[in-house]
C-alpha positions in Angstrom: 12.7 -26.1 -23.8 12.2 -26.3 -20.0 12.2 -29.5 -18.0 8.7 -31.0 -17.5 7.7 -34.1 -15.5 4.1 -35.4 -15.4 2.8 -37.6 -12.6 0.1 -40.3 -12.9 -1.0 -42.2 -9.9 -3.6 -44.3 -11.6 -2.4 -45.1 -15.2 -4.2 -47.5 -17.5 -3.8 -49.4 -20.7 -6.6 -48.1 -23.0 -7.9 -50.8 -25.2 -10.1 -49.5 -28.1 -12.2 -51.5 -30.6 -15.3 -51.2 -32.7 -18.4 -53.4 -33.2 -21.0 -53.3 -35.9 -23.8 -52.7 -33.3 -23.7 -53.0 -29.5 -26.2 -55.6 -28.5 -26.8 -57.6 -25.2 -26.2 -61.3 -24.9 -24.6 -61.7 -28.3 -21.1 -62.5 -29.4 -20.1 -59.3 -31.1 -17.3 -59.3 -33.8 -14.7 -56.7 -32.8 -12.1 -54.9 -34.9 -8.5 -55.5 -34.1 -7.9 -53.7 -30.7 -5.6 -50.8 -30.4 -3.6 -50.6 -27.2 -2.4 -47.2 -25.9 -0.8 -46.1 -22.6 -3.2 -43.8 -20.7 -3.9 -41.9 -17.6 -3.9 -38.1 -17.2 -0.2 -37.3 -16.7 0.9 -40.0 -19.1 -1.3 -38.6 -21.8 0.0 -35.1 -21.1 3.6 -36.3 -21.5 2.7 -38.3 -24.7 1.1 -35.2 -26.2 4.0 -32.9 -25.3 6.3 -35.4 -27.1 4.0 -35.4 -30.1 4.2 -31.6 -30.2 7.9 -31.7 -30.3 8.5 -30.9 -26.6 10.3 -32.8 -23.9 8.6 -34.4 -20.9 9.2 -37.3 -18.6 6.3 -39.5 -17.3 6.5 -40.6 -13.7 3.8 -43.2 -12.7 2.9 -46.1 -10.5 3.1 -49.4 -12.4 2.9 -53.1 -11.7 2.3 -56.7 -12.9 2.4 -58.0 -16.4 0.2 -55.1 -17.6 2.6 -52.7 -16.1 5.4 -54.2 -18.2 3.3 -53.9 -21.3 2.4 -50.3 -20.3 6.2 -49.5 -20.2 6.7 -51.1 -23.6 3.9 -49.0 -25.1 5.4 -45.7 -23.8 8.9 -46.6 -24.9 7.6 -47.3 -28.4 6.4 -43.7 -28.5 9.7 -42.4 -27.3 8.4 -41.0 -24.0 11.1 -40.8 -21.2 9.7 -42.6 -18.2 10.2 -43.5 -14.5 7.9 -46.3 -13.4 7.6 -46.6 -9.6 6.9 -50.3 -8.9 3.9 -51.5 -7.1 2.6 -54.9 -6.1 -0.7 -54.4 -7.8 -1.4 -54.8 -11.5 -1.8 -51.7 -13.8 -5.4 -51.4 -14.8 -6.9 -51.7 -18.3 -9.8 -49.6 -19.7 -12.0 -50.5 -22.6 -13.4 -48.1 -25.2 -16.0 -49.4 -27.6 -17.4 -47.6 -30.6 -20.8 -48.7 -32.1 -20.4 -48.3 -35.8 -24.1 -48.1 -36.4 -24.9 -45.3 -33.9 -21.4 -43.9 -33.9 -21.8 -43.8 -30.1 -18.7 -44.4 -28.0 -18.8 -46.3 -24.7 -16.0 -46.0 -22.1 -15.5 -48.6 -19.4 -13.2 -47.2 -16.7 -11.8 -49.9 -14.5 -10.7 -49.4 -10.9 -7.1 -49.0 -10.1 -5.0 -51.4 -8.0 -4.6 -51.0 -4.2 -1.4 -48.9 -3.5 0.2 -49.2 -0.1 1.9 -46.3 1.9 5.5 -47.4 1.0 4.7 -47.3 -2.7 3.2 -43.9 -3.0 5.8 -42.4 -0.6 8.4 -44.0 -2.9 6.9 -42.0 -5.8 7.2 -38.7 -3.8 10.8 -39.5 -3.0 11.5 -40.1 -6.7 10.2 -36.6 -7.4 12.3 -35.1 -4.6 15.4 -36.5 -6.1 14.8 -35.1 -9.6 16.8 -32.0 -10.4 16.3 -29.1 -12.9 12.5 -29.3 -13.0 10.5 -26.3 -14.2 7.0 -27.8 -14.4 5.4 -30.6 -12.4 2.1 -31.7 -13.9 -0.1 -34.0 -11.7 -3.1 -35.2 -13.6 -5.7 -37.9 -13.2 -7.6 -39.9 -10.5 -6.3 -41.5 -7.3 -6.1 -45.3 -7.0 -7.3 -47.0 -3.8 -4.8 -46.5 -0.9 -3.4 -43.1 -2.0 -4.6 -40.2 0.2 -6.0 -37.0 -1.3 -3.3 -34.9 0.4 -0.6 -36.4 -1.8 -1.2 -33.5 -4.2 -0.4 -31.1 -1.3 2.9 -33.0 -0.8 3.7 -32.6 -4.5 3.0 -28.9 -4.2 5.4 -28.6 -1.3 8.1 -30.4 -3.4 7.5 -28.1 -6.3 7.8 -25.0 -4.1 11.2 -26.2 -2.8 12.4 -26.8 -6.4 11.0 -23.5 -7.7 8.9 -25.4 -10.2 5.4 -24.4 -11.3 2.9 -27.0 -10.1 -0.1 -27.7 -12.4 -3.0 -29.9 -11.3 -5.8 -31.6 -13.3 -7.9 -33.6 -10.8 -11.1 -33.2 -8.9 -12.9 -33.6 -5.5 -10.9 -33.7 -2.3 -7.6 -34.1 -4.1 -8.1 -30.8 -5.8 -9.0 -29.1 -2.6 -5.9 -30.4 -0.9 -3.7 -29.1 -3.8 -5.3 -25.7 -3.5 -4.7 -25.5 0.2 -0.9 -26.0 -0.3 -0.7 -23.9 -3.5 -0.7 -24.4 -7.3 0.2 -22.4 -10.3 -2.7 -23.6 -12.6 -5.7 -25.9 -12.4 -7.8 -27.1 -15.3 -11.3 -28.2 -14.1 -14.2 -28.8 -16.4 -17.5 -27.1 -15.7 -18.9 -30.1 -13.8 -15.7 -30.3 -11.6 -15.8 -26.6 -10.9 -19.5 -26.7 -10.0 -18.8 -29.6 -7.7 -16.1 -27.6 -6.0 -18.6 -24.8 -5.5 -21.2 -27.2 -4.2 -23.7 -26.6 -7.0 -25.2 -28.6 -9.9 -24.0 -26.5 -12.8 -22.6 -23.0 -13.7 -23.3 -20.5 -16.5 -20.5 -18.4 -18.0 -20.8 -15.6 -15.5 -20.9 -18.0 -12.6 -17.8 -19.8 -13.9 -15.8 -16.6 -13.7 -17.2 -15.7 -10.3 -16.3 -19.1 -8.8 -12.9 -19.1 -10.4 -12.1 -15.6 -9.1 -13.2 -16.7 -5.6 -10.8 -19.7 -5.7 -7.9 -17.5 -6.8 -8.6 -14.9 -4.1 -9.1 -17.5 -1.3 -6.4 -20.0 -2.3 -2.9 -20.0 -3.6 -3.7 -20.4 -7.3 -2.7 -18.1 -10.1 -4.5 -19.4 -13.1 -7.7 -21.4 -13.7 -8.5 -22.8 -17.1 -12.1 -24.1 -17.2 -12.7 -26.6 -20.0 -16.1 -26.0 -21.6 -16.2 -28.7 -24.3 -17.3 -27.4 -27.7 -17.7 -23.9 -26.2 -14.0 -23.7 -25.7 -12.3 -22.7 -22.4 -12.5 -19.9 -19.9 -9.1 -18.4 -18.8 -9.3 -16.7 -15.4 -6.6 -15.0 -13.4 -6.8 -12.3 -10.8 -6.6 -9.7 -13.6 -8.5 -11.2 -16.5 -11.3 -13.5 -17.6 -11.4 -14.4 -21.3 -13.3 -17.1 -23.1 -11.3 -18.8 -25.8 -13.6 -20.3 -28.5 -12.9 -23.6 -30.3 -12.8 -23.8 -34.1 -15.6 -25.7 -35.7 -14.6 -29.3 -36.6 -16.3 -32.7 -37.0 -15.5 -34.5 -33.8 -14.7 -38.2 -34.0 -13.8 -38.8 -30.3 -13.4 -36.6 -27.2 -11.2 -39.1 -25.4 -7.9 -37.5 -24.6 -9.0 -34.0 -25.5 -8.6 -32.6 -22.0 -5.1 -34.1 -21.7 -4.1 -32.8 -25.1 -5.4 -29.3 -24.1 -3.3 -29.3 -20.9 -0.3 -30.6 -22.8 -0.6 -27.7 -25.3 -0.8 -25.2 -22.4 2.3 -26.6 -20.6 4.3 -27.0 -23.8 3.6 -23.3 -24.7 4.4 -22.0 -21.2 7.6 -24.0 -21.1 8.5 -22.3 -24.5 8.1 -18.9 -22.9 4.7 -18.0 -24.2 2.3 -15.8 -22.3 -0.7 -17.4 -20.6 -3.3 -16.3 -23.1 -1.4 -17.6 -26.1 -0.6 -20.8 -24.2 -4.3 -21.5 -23.5 -5.2 -20.6 -27.1 -2.7 -23.3 -28.2 -4.1 -25.6 -25.6 -7.6 -25.2 -27.0 -6.2 -26.0 -30.4 -4.5 -29.1 -29.2 -7.7 -30.3 -27.4 -9.7 -29.7 -30.5 -7.1 -31.5 -32.6 -7.5 -34.6 -30.4 -11.2 -34.8 -31.3 -10.3 -35.4 -34.9 -8.9 -38.8 -34.1 -10.6 -42.1 -33.3 -10.4 -44.0 -30.0 -7.9 -42.7 -27.5 -5.5 -41.1 -30.0 -4.1 -37.7 -28.9 -3.5 -34.5 -30.8 -1.3 -34.3 -33.9 1.2 -31.4 -34.2 0.2 -30.4 -37.7 -3.5 -30.4 -36.8 -2.8 -28.4 -33.6 -0.8 -25.7 -35.5 -3.5 -25.2 -38.1 -6.3 -25.0 -35.6 -4.3 -22.6 -33.4 -4.4 -20.1 -36.3 -8.2 -20.5 -36.4 -8.5 -20.1 -32.6 -6.5 -16.8 -32.8 -8.7 -15.5 -35.6 -11.9 -16.4 -33.7 -10.5 -14.8 -30.6 -9.6 -11.6 -32.4 -13.1 -11.4 -33.9 -14.7 -12.1 -30.5 -12.7 -9.5 -28.7 -13.3 -6.9 -31.4 -17.1 -7.2 -31.0 
């Protein structure tokens, strides 16, 4: 298996609980909270480990919550490199209403990060050897400039590593200016990049093709929720359908999808098969409550269904 590092600039402890019914101005009895380490790149590394792969999570962490965050990752057997910051690692809250089965996500702001701290993270990446994939995923905390993804891209180029990005807005634009191997926007993020409100399937392909032709980007995988994903390269555009399942929670589905893609690519799979497995992993994550990620056995079974649906779709 190839060497993979994931980068998370704004990690979070995800705290999940349930209540009988969400109501204002009442003390609501909660179930015992579940604490999990979160943030885009961290979740990608966790999912790769769950799939049987090898990945190291590099992230900014600080305060007593940062120490707890480290403990949670170590308990899952995830190799880590925590770059210290003065601020405190944030905490997010996910509440499920057992009456309506609705899920509410409270996404807290990240800590302020100073120039020395984020530059230290870049230096850590520069000093790492034998890296084949660098996966940068998630949002930016206050103080970190959007062009940090461009700096990561330059480091990846020097190392001969494939740079994969899952972010949005200006940070995504900066990464594309410098060059990436693969990006994984959802429809809303791709529409925002194009300056429109929404996109249909044909428009998704058109915008993705334009990005590939105008920027240094080889592969775009557009997450389409229950509709699956659209794989677009300079030579192909293929929609990969999702298998039908009863979804419990969509938290972590995108990160699990990206983990499945990277895991497969690092094992030498072609891009279509890698994205098919990624869709299976993303779907597998929706079978679990709270912020739980995909399970290997679920992903493998769903991968067979994805391939069957793909074969049927392409034969029509």
